[in-house]
N, C-alpha and C positions, 0 to 999 in steps of 0.2 A: 600172874594171870593177865594183867594189863600189858605187860611186856610181850607176852605171847600173842595177844590180840593185835598189838601194834605191829609186831613182826609179820603176822599173817596179812594184815591190811597193806603194809608196805610192799610185801611180795606180790600181792594181787595187783596193786597199782603199777608196779614195775613191769609185770607181765602184760598188763593192758597197754602200757606205753610201748613195749617192744612189739606188740601186735600191730599197733598203729604205724610202726616204722618198717613193716614188712608186708609183702603181698604174696598171696598164694594163688597160683594159676594152674589150670589143667593144660598139660603139654603133651602133644603128639608129634613124633618125628619119623621121617621116612628117609632111610639112608641107603645110598648106593656108593658110599665113599670107599675107595680101594684101601685095603688094610695097610699098604706100604706108602700111601700118599700123605704128604705133610701139608698143613695150611701154608698159604703164601700170600702174595699181594692180591688185593681186591679193589674193585671199583664198583660203585653203584650204577645201576641202569634204571632209568625212569621210563615208564610207559607213557604214551602220548597223553593220557588223562592226568598223569602225575605232573607232566611238564606244564600243564595249564595252571596247576596250583603249586607253583615252585616253593612258596613259603611253607606249605604243609609238608611237601616232600622233604624239604631241608630239615624240618623238625623231626620227622621220622628217621631220616638218615643219621642225624646227630645223636638220636636216642639209641640207635643200634650199634654205633661204633664201639662202645665199651665192651659189649657182649662179643662182637667179632674179634676184637683185639685180645680179649680174655681167652678166646679159643685158639689164639696163635696166629691170626691173620694180621697183616699190616697193610695200611693204605698204599696204593700204587703211587710212585713218585710222579710229580707233575710232568705231563707229556709222555709218560711211559705206559705201555700196555700192561694191564694187570694179568695175573695168572687166572683169577676167578672173577666172575661177574655176579653181583648180588642184587636181587630184586626184593623189595619190601612192600608190605601192605599193613594197614591198620584200619579198623572200623569200630563203630559203636552202634548198637541197635537197641531200641527201647521195646519192652514188653509190658503191657498193662495187665495187671492181675487183680482179682478180687479175693477177699479173705476166704480161705478154705476152712473156715470154722463150721462144723456140722450144724450149729445153731442157726446159721444163715442160709443153708441150702438144703435140698431134699426135704421139703415140707416145713422148714423153719420159717421165720419171719421173712427171710430173703429167699423166696420160694424156688427160684431157679438160678443156678450159678451164673449163667451167661445172659439172663434177662436183665433189663434195666427198668424196673418198675419205678414210676415217678409218683409220689415222692419215695425216697428210700425209707424203708421201715426199720432201719438198723441204727438210728440215732447217729448216722455218719459212718457207722462201721462197714457199710456196704460200698463205700467209696473205693475206687481203684487205687492201687499202689503201682508205681512204675519202677521196674528194675532195668538197669542198663547192662547189656552184655558187651564186653570189650574184648577185642581179639587182635593179635598181631601175627603176621606171617613173614617168613624169611625163606628165600630160595637161593641156593648157591649152585652156579653152573660153571663148568670148565669153559674158559673163553675160546680156546681153539676149536673144540668139537661142538660146543653148545650143549653138551650133555648135562642134564640135571644130576647133581651129586648128593645134595642134601636139602630136604624140605622140612620145615618145622613150624609149628603154630603153638601159641600160648593164649589162653582165654580165661577170663574171670568175669564176675558180675558184681554189681553194687548199686547203691542208690544215687550215684552221681554220673552224669555223662562225661565229665571232665576226665581226660586220660593223659594229658600232656605230661604231668608229673609222674605218671605210672609207666610210661613207655619204656624207659631204661630198664626198670625192674622186670617188665614183661619180656623184653628181648633177652635179658640175661637168663630168665627162666627157660625161654625157648632154646637157648644155646647151651644150657647147663651140662648136658651129657654128650655134647658133640665129640666124636662123629657117630656115636651109637644111635640106633633108631629104636623107637618104641611106638608102634601103631596104637596100642592101647593107651589112652590118656593116663598120665601119672600126675600126681600133685607135687608141685615144686614151689618152695617158699624162697623168696629173694628179698633183700633189703631195699627199701625205698630211700634213695639218696636225693638230697635237694639239688636242683640244677645249678 
């Protein structure tokens, strides 16, 4: 009996550790990729706003490289024109939410969900929580024609605004099924690897 309980506790602990080393994102992709076309050389293109924050743009580009190369793309050689141009984006937005406990709204002690009565009558339970939505976006265009060939986004949320360590896993999720498209968001789990 004790061995069985120890085994179950160990299994639960390992499953919890594995969950902490992976990230689940909602991914939506839009593909106009020709069926007979192969990945090739790529170069990043920075928008004027990204050029002003070169250090942040560099972090995002470095985070996307593994996902692009995993899909078969190679960086263009120094001084050579690439076959494809890649544009990247990343953002974090905060949402403040109140507990959705029925005891605290619709006539409960916390009478209105969106009101802010002072003082709070919920012994601190009416205090807001903040959730951070994180999203990355990737667009691949043909360099010669400028035609967009593949657009993909990955998003998730959590209690921390920090996303630098999550960017590689998010870009990997975004490129997971390249070149297939899926407008309906799908759940993709990818490992979080240390930088």
